[in-house]
Residue, then its C-alpha position, 0 to 999 in steps of 0.5 A: m361562733s355557733a351555726a345558729s349565730e352565724d345564720r342569724r348574723n348573715q340574715e341581719i346583713i341580708d335584711y339590712e342590704e335589702k333595706t338600703s336597696r329600697g332607699g332606707a338607711s344608707p350605707d353611710e348611716l348604718s354599716i354592719h361589718t365583721e371583725t375578729g368574728k364579732t358583729s358591730t354596728s357603727v353609726d356614721s354621721g360624719p364629723s360633728p361640729s366639735g370634731t367628735p369622731r363617729s360612735t361605734y357600738s359592739e353587739h354586746d353594747l347594743a344589747q346592754r344599752s338598747d333601752s338607754p335614753e343616752m343610747s337613743l339620743d346618740l342614735q337619733s342625733s347621729i342619724s338626724a345629722s346625717s339626714e341634714n348633710i344629705a338634704s344639704t347635698e341635695i339642695k346644692s346639687t339642684q342649684g348647679e347646672e348638672p348634678e353629679p351622679p351618685p357614687r356607684k354602689m359596688d355591691d349593687i346587683p341587677l335583679l329581675a322582677g321577683e328575684q331576691l337576694q339570698a346570701r352575700a359573701r365579701d372578700v371572696t376570690y374567683l379563681c379564673p383559669y384564664t385571667g387569674p384570681s380576682r377578689g370581690t363580693l359573691s352574691v346568690t339570689n333565687y335566680k343567679l350567682f353574681f360576682r363583682s370584683i373590687d380589685r379591677e377597674p372596670p370591675f370584673i363581673l360574672a353572672v351565672p343563672l343557677g339553672v346551668v349548675t349541675r353539681i356543687e362541691k366544697v373544696g378544702g376543710a377546717t385544716s386547709r392552710g394553703e392560699n385559696s384552698y378553702g371554698i366552693e366549686l361549681f360544675c356547669k352544663d356549659m362546660r365551665n367549672l367555677r371555683f371561689a375561695h373563701k376565707q375561713e375566718n369570715h364563715s361565709r362558705r356555709i350560708v353561700c353553699e346552702k343557698l346555692q344547693i337550694f336554688a340551683f336544685p329547687a325541686s329537691h327542696k320542694l320549691l318552684y323554679f324561678a320561672f314561677h316567681n318571675e314577675e316580669v311583664y311581657s307584651e306577648n303571652g308566650w303560652t299562646t305563641y304556638d297554636p297548632i291549628a293556626e300553624y297547620k292553616r298557615q301551611g294550607l292544611p287540612n286539604e283533600c289529602w290531609r286531615i286534622t285529628r284529635i285522636n290523641e287528645s287524651y294522650e292515650l295513643a302516644d303520650t309523647y305526641p301532641a294532642i292535635l295531629c295531621v294525618p292522611s285523609g284516607a286513614s281512619d282512626d281505627d287505621i291509626q290505632q293499628v299503625a300505632h301498635f307497630r311504631s315504637r311508643g305509638r309514635i306514628p308518621v304525622i306531618s311536620w311540613i308540606h311544600p306550598e307548591s309541590h305538596a311534598t311533605i316531611t313527616r316524622c315518626a319512630q322506628p317500626l317494631v320489626g324485631v329479629g323475626g322481621k315482622r310486617s304490618k299491612d296497616d303500617e305499609k298501607y299508611v306509608q303508601m297513603i303518604l306517598d300518594s298524597n304527593p302527585q309530583s313523585h312516585k317515590l318516597c324517601i325514608m331518612d333513618a337518622r341512625p348508622n346502619v349497624n345501629a338500626v340492625a342492632n335495634k332489631a334485637k330489642g324489638g325495633g328495626y327499620e323499614s325494608e324496601d321489599d315490604y315498603q314499595n317505592a320507598e328508598v331507605i337512607f341511613l344518615d349515620i348520626h350517633n345516639i345521645h350516649v356517643m354525643r355525651e362522651s364526645l362533648r366530655k372530650l371537647k370540654e377536656i381540651c377547652f377547659p381549663s386550658i387549651d393546648d394550642s400546639h395540638w389544638l386541631s388534632n385534639i379537636e379531631s379526636t373528640h369527633w364533635l365536628e364530625h357529629i355536627k357535620c352529620i346532622i347538618a348534612g342530613a338536614k340538607k339531604i332532607a331539604d334537597k329531596v323535598e325542594s329539588h326532587k319534589m319527594s316526600v320524606i319520612v324522618h325517624c331515629s329510634d324513638g323520634w324525639d332527639r335526632t329526628a327533631q334536629l333533622t326536621g327542625l334544621s330542614l324546616i329552617m332551610l325550606d321555610p323563611y317563616y321559621r327564620t323569623i323570631k316568631g317563626f323560630e319560637v313556633l318551630v321549637e314549640k312544634e318540633w321539639l316540645s310538642f313532640g316529646h323531646k326530653f328537655a328536663q332529662v337532657i339538661n339535667i333538671r332532676l330531683q337530686n343534685n347529681a352530675l350528668 
């Protein structure tokens, strides 16, 4: 079968199935199936009064007899008889006390508003590393991959949003002869590898693989992500959930020590910072410009949260550009002193550097560095020993290896320890706890930064705010927290979750 014929046949199947899902011709009236590589259409009206079996027409017959009056009459009479049977069934069901529920269609898949079926392959085997192979139907929409088994009761269901897929590979080729040696393998961002075996004679792998490539990586095909096609109606407009002015007002800002500025409204001060910032009242816009020159990527210290009673604050920023020569900035030192002076409860300021000390020192060779306690009077610098994203990624890779596809129970604890994953998690939680403790118990203001201030800094400020402010432990408050501390301050979500223009791995 040629590629064009195969695509045309698959599209006919999809068009028909969409029609049945809208209440058109039922599967009992019209079914399209594949047998020895040929498409045939069967019209089933059930046994006729004379016991005549249903009629089956091949693709060739349909082409030759499409204009035949006899053919038209056969089709019409078959469909009419089927309609009469359906109507009779409906009448009987209404006469009973409780009509029997209609049989569940095995191929039905739940669809979101705006979600559309793109490809479907039958007689596919999902090779689960835990429960073994399962045979069923594999469907691909513009949002998800959906597999439903037919050999288990209740059926095994696997639904995977295509956004978690990072790589797609074909397994086996035309010469593959082993069982389940021909199919597709999906590598996912949630540590799963999903493998599906196709039968070569069904010619289903090609269309499924093409649709997966298109809708798992829409940007590389100049298409919009599904979020732009989603037609679900929500009671609240998510774009207006976070209002920075309203959030500052909720915290009691601005006040006599802190003011709101729109100096970054055109994103010229720092293109990874929000347009609206809250800064010390004593700092003019010119002062802010000078401070930006001494902070990595112009990310100056700005307020994240203020304690409602002590007025101790949590501010966030990027590393100072000290360099190997140990450069100083009087404007930056003066600015940090303003943050200290805004808190009347304490005469000390704590600077929490998320990095290990050795990494902070090494950053001086790249022009970065950290604050010197000699230059920043009344400031205490604490290093929290949280490693960078490269170390975290390698740790996550090791964690995946010991969890998937099998787990070694006899060496589980030692294997977990060798990944250092729990150690990294502990450092982040312990760092957030130190920040919250300094603010709540010691009434000290805290400045938080790492290198650029959009990865580890967001983790630390986000977790500490959840600890300190019960508002952020509500659904609405958590939404605001993610928008405020992560999105608006430039966390690279697209890069971290691998939303790229090309189909490649992390």
